[in-house]
Residue, then its C-alpha position, 0 to 999 in steps of 0.5 A: m505516571a501518565w504518558s507524555p509525548f516527550g521523555p523527561s528531557g523533553v527531547g523525544p517521545r517515550w512510553n512508560g511501562a504502563a502505556r506501551d504500544e505494540g510497536a514500542t522497541d521494548a515491546m516488539p514481540k518475536l515473529g514466531v512460526a506463525a509469521i512464516p506463511w505471511i512472509a511467503l505471501f509477500v515473497f510470492a504473491p506479486v510474482i507471475g509464476e511464468q517468470i520463474k518457471l512456476p506457472g500458477l504460483e500466485r494463484l496458489i498463494w492467493a488461494c491459500a490466503d483466501l482459505a486462511a481468511l475463511v478459517f479465520l472467520v470460522l474460528r473467530r466468530d465471536l470477534a466478527a462483529t468487532l472486526f468488521g465494525s472497526r472497518l465498516l467503510l472499507l467493507t463497503w468496497p467488496l459489498l459494492a463489488i458483489v452487489s454490482a453483479l445486479w447491473s454488471l455487464t459480466p455479473g458472474l465475474s463481478a460477484y466472483y472478483g468481489l468475493q475475492l476482494l472481500a477475502t483480501i480484506v478479511a485476510g488483512i484484518a486477520l493479519r493485523t489481529t493475529m500479528g500486530l503492527s510491529r510484526i506486520i512491518r517485519i513480515v513485509f520487510l523480510g518477505l520483500l528482502f527475500a524477493q529482492i535478493l531473488s530478483a538480484i540473483l535472477t537478473v545476474v543469472a538470466p538477464s534476458l528474463t528480467r531486463g527490458m529493452n531499455g535496461d529496466w530491471a523487473g527481477i522476479y516480477s512481470h514488470k519494472n513497475v511491480l519491482g519498483s513498487m515493492a522496492s518503494l514499500q521496502i524502503l518505508c519498512a526498512a527506514c521505520l525499523f532502522l529508526q525503531g532500533w530493530n536489527r539495524l545492520l539488516t535493515a540498513v542492508g535492506f534499505g540499500l538493496a531496495l534503493a539500488l533496485l528502485v533506481a535500476t527499475h527506472s520506474a518514475t512512479a515508484l521513485v516519486a512514491a518512495m520520496v513522498g512516502l518518506a517525507p512524513l518520516a523527516a517531519i516525525f524525526a524532527w518532531r521527536q527531537g523537540k520543539h526547537v528543532t521542529g520550529f527550525c525545520l518548520g521555518l525552513v520549510i516555509a521559506l523554501a515553499g515561498i521560494g518554490i512558489v515564486v520559481l513556479a510562477a515564473r517558470g512553471a511550464d519549463i520546470s514541468a517539462s524538464l521534470l517529466s523529461d528527467l523522470g523518463k516521462d512524456r506529457t502523456l505520462t507514458g500513455r496514461t493520459i490516453l488510458w484516462q481518456f478511455g476511462l472518462d469516456q466510459f464513465w460518461r456512458e454510465p455515470l451513475i452506477g458504472v458497468g460493474y466491478r472489473a466488467y469493463w475489461d472482461s465484457p465484449l461490449t466495452t471499448a477495452a479491446y480497442l484500448h488494448f489495440v491502441t496501447k499495444q498492451k493487455l491492460w486490466f486497469f486504468h493506472n488511476n484508482f479514481i477512474d477505475a472506481i468511476v468506470a466500475f461503479g460510477i459516481v457512487g464508487l468515486i464517493v465510496f472510494t474517496v470517503t473510505f480513503l480519507d477516513m482511513g488517513r484520518r484514523v491512522i493519524a489519530h492513532f499515531a498521535r496517541s502512540s508516536g513511535y517509528v513503527e506507529a509512523w509506518p501507516i502514515l508513510f504507507m498512506s502517503q505513498l498510496c496518495v501517489l500510487i492511487c493516482l498513477e497505478c491501481p493499488l486499492f479497490i482490487n482483489h488479491g493485491l498486497h497494498q489492498l491487504l495492507f490497507a485493511a491491516l493498518l488499524p488495530v481492532m477497536g472497541s470490544g476488540n480488546v479480546a483480539g489484542r489479548m491474543i497478541h499481548g495478553r493485555a487490553a488492546f489500545r483503542a483507535 
């Protein structure tokens, strides 16, 4: 019997025994011992060691991840062509970063950071190949849950280390935005796992703790990212209930959108100012527009190929030192992935970054259309969240970043990668 997007009653997607995805409830494999190092990665990789009196911890964790990526390439040389072929556009990012050493203001550092970016992407591919999507979501959930428990405990025990002057919580991380970003990601994982039916008590607790920490951070960016990330889940939930519920919800959305357009046309400026005020932001978005102006000024100096990967921040020939003086912060990114790309690689970088991001979104949606469980919905939620973060933070095109690693792990291995699928399930992998 062929798979149908709706079960026999026509009220929800269901898989039969012959067409079962790695994320289906009855096919979710146990995590196993191999998941422990990955869980540790998600606990400690975003942590600046000085915050918990373990200096250099994050460097050690990422060095182990880089080593694991190298070992994976050596041991799975038979899969190399398939693995890289499945993410050819994504691999242009580290390739461009490494090649930029030819014109970079800091050639050695650009090549070094580019190799780290390649290792991060390979680690993401290894994670997806060896663990599978359902394991990945649980690994992220458990890692972040442990980190959030540590954050809550540390805030109670040593509030002076974990709270800002305005009472913003940072937990075990160096900044409230990091805790907010991790809490936002945790909300997406917990929601999908809860709806999938996996350990609902634990996922409900994880969701509640993540939400509480997100509010405590006062991070407007993370709050908006969580809301935008969850938005597709509501649509997917309605769709799974059947066409009548879907039609009603669609009509309601259209009606509300019409009302919203009228209200925005009449009082758009006032609403914008009020919204920014409610989110704790001013019209500069807490200084972000100042950063963006510095970045755009640098772009127009080298508009074609930029100054090299991360060279702006390390070279004495740029305005980075003046930017640090103006903002009174030791920043190393522009809080906008598009601006970071055009500063490092010019218009070439903007095109490569945008095309890769859009292609990944297209493929994630196409994969969900063929395997529409709540676990399979998680990559869509993750991409939706990234749409906010790439405009206000720098989660992608960055070496040693958890969002970058997960971005590389979103899609299954394709084509002859069925061999890799058998590593996970002992049967042919699905195609993307």
